[in-house]
C-alpha positions, 0 to 999 in steps of 0.5 A: 511340486510346490509345497501346499503352503505355497498354494496361496502365495502372493502373485509376482509383483506383490510386495507386501500387505494390502495389494500390489504395486498399483495399490501402493502407488494409489496410497502414496498419491492419496497421501500427497494430495493434501500436501499438493493442495497446501502448496497451491494455497500457499502459492496463491496467498503469497501472490495475493499479498505480493510476496511473490509475483505470478503473472498468469494469476494477475487479475484484469479487473480495475482496482477498487480505490477509496479516496478520503478527502479532497483530491486536486482537480489534476488528480481527478483528471488523472484517475478518470483517464485510468478507468481501465486501471482504477475504479475510484470513489471519493468520501469525506473522512466524517462519512467513514466514522460509522463502521469504518472497518466494514467500509474500508474492506470493500477497497483494494487501495485507500488514498488519504488525500486532504492536502487541499483542506483549508482548516485543521478539521479538513486535515483530520481523521477520527480516532475510530477511522485512524485505528481502522486504517491502521488495522486495514494495512496490517491485515493486507490493505494498501494505504497512500497518504498524501502530504499533510493529510490526517495530521490532526485528530477530530472528535469532541461532542459535535465530532467537528472539534480538533484534539489540541494535543495531537499533531502528526500521525502517530496518535491516530495511526500508530506506526503505519504512516512511513514518515513522522512530524519533526520539530522546527524553530520554536517547536512548530511541527514541520508537518504543519509548515508547507514549503513552496519549492521548485524541484526535481524528483530523483530515484533513491531506491533503484530496485523499487517498481514505483520508480521503474524506468524513471531516474528523474522527473521531469525526465527531459532537462528541457522541461521546467522543474516541478513547482510544488508544495512539500514538508520537511518530514522525517522518513521512518521507512524506505525512501523510494525517491527524494525531492531536490531543490533547483535553487538551493542545496535543499532536499525533501523526502519525495516518496516513502514506503513502509512494508508490513507483513502483508500490507503496504503504506506509501507516503507522497510528499507532493501531489502525485498528479505532478508525476503521472508516470510515477503514479501509474507505476505505483498503481501497478505495484500495488495491484 
């Protein structure tokens, strides 16, 4: 006979207080649920901000894009042909001076394209818009700047005046734009000196998705080189591609990128409509 004290002993399989193996597993699983949720959220955010790429999480909705300025006719044609990829809207910079942060937040990508402007004002942004674009990129937005767009700062009583002491991007955008205006002869800023050149675009960063599958543009040597306008700006980020003159041993930055913690800023030193394959790669990369 067993002693009386054993009459209430735990049944086989009970390894401690509070129930048996089933209860212990339940408690362990309940403790793991918050950790699993944290991991899922972390993976989702890493995918959202392009830290990692998970194909099945990729969206199929078109990119919501804002174009600030005056894009070329070829650029508009290219965007219209890619309506399954991009849903775009064009606005003047002045239309974004009121609540710019709220307006920019509606878009996945912002393109600053004022390179066809005929006056300094048409190549300008206000201090408020510059700061809003800077904050937009630093909080996860994607910005594409084309050629000499945004090199002046607008303001004054009427809002249509230009600050005579501001040339280049630093004063308006801080360190967001991945190139800077250099000094040419007679201290003329290089971002104000348009250079006509016949050139080819060569891949510089062989691991970058923007030039994936593209070593040189035009790819076929039987096609004529690109006839374009560019600037002798100084790269301050990763040079993705460069322009090489076919007539002289002259080089220019072609595409430059600056990655922030969660945002991206890309600079094109020519009209991207000249290289539609590169542009599509850029959209897929930023998507």
